[in-house]
KELO-208936 format. One line per 4 residues: number of its first residue (from 1); for each residue z, y, x of C-alpha. Coordinates in nm, 3 decimals. Each point is the difference from the previous one (the first is absolute). Layout:
REM KELO-208936
NUM) Z/Y/X; ...
This chain:
REM KELO-208936
1) 10.969/8.876/10.711; -0.219/-0.302/-0.067; -0.242/0.043/-0.286; -0.130/-0.317/-0.161
5) -0.242/-0.050/-0.286; -0.071/-0.317/-0.190; -0.252/-0.071/-0.273; -0.045/-0.295/-0.229
9) -0.362/-0.108/0.029; -0.135/-0.317/-0.161; 0.354/-0.136/-0.023; 0.075/0.067/0.368
13) 0.244/0.257/0.131; -0.181/0.189/0.275; 0.119/0.290/0.210; 0.112/0.128/0.333
17) 0.236/0.233/0.181; -0.046/0.282/0.243; 0.248/0.201/0.202; 0.069/0.279/0.055
21) -0.153/0.163/-0.302; 0.098/0.187/-0.312; -0.062/-0.083/-0.364; -0.283/0.173/-0.183
25) 0.079/0.343/-0.142; -0.143/-0.074/-0.345; 0.037/-0.342/-0.162; -0.319/0.059/-0.201
29) -0.208/0.024/0.316; -0.114/-0.312/0.186; 0.164/-0.062/0.336; -0.200/-0.051/0.316
33) 0.004/-0.373/-0.077; -0.177/0.062/-0.331; 0.311/-0.087/-0.204; 0.207/0.227/-0.217
37) 0.367/-0.001/-0.092; -0.037/-0.027/-0.376; 0.193/-0.303/-0.122; 0.156/-0.035/0.344
41) 0.346/-0.128/0.092; 0.214/0.095/0.300; 0.338/-0.145/0.089; 0.240/0.169/0.240
45) 0.363/0.014/0.105; -0.017/0.338/0.173; -0.026/0.364/-0.102; -0.245/0.032/0.292
49) -0.262/-0.156/-0.229; 0.042/0.257/-0.280; -0.340/0.164/0.071; -0.179/-0.325/-0.084
53) 0.241/-0.107/-0.275; -0.070/0.331/-0.174; -0.376/-0.069/0.003; -0.025/-0.356/-0.131
57) -0.003/-0.104/-0.364; 0.290/-0.247/0.032; 0.262/0.100/0.261; 0.287/-0.247/0.044
61) 0.320/0.056/0.200; 0.123/-0.320/0.165; 0.361/0.005/0.122; -0.052/0.374/0.051
65) 0.189/0.235/0.229; 0.212/0.261/-0.182; -0.269/0.270/-0.002; -0.269/-0.231/-0.135
69) 0.240/-0.146/-0.259; 0.079/0.348/-0.132; -0.370/0.095/-0.007; -0.094/-0.325/-0.178
73) 0.274/0.043/-0.261; -0.106/0.359/-0.071; -0.360/-0.112/-0.058; 0.073/-0.322/-0.186
77) -0.155/-0.224/0.266; 0.104/-0.365/0.011; 0.273/-0.078/0.252; 0.026/-0.363/0.105
81) 0.210/-0.197/0.247; -0.111/-0.292/0.213; 0.348/-0.053/0.140; 0.223/-0.292/-0.103
């Protein structure tokens, strides 16, 4: 899984990705990059990303597979489509 963080600093969106890695265990704790996941967004189409989706403030399912769609519906997460 790729884990990416972005932060809005002085009007600029800054961040980076690292792989392989796992998301932080506690969203209240800073990550090794010095960022935290409060007020964070994560977009995914796969149930494979559920560990991270469950940790961010704003999870969004994008054209999700069946497992992720069911999980998102049960939790009231937004489900969007980028298809025609």
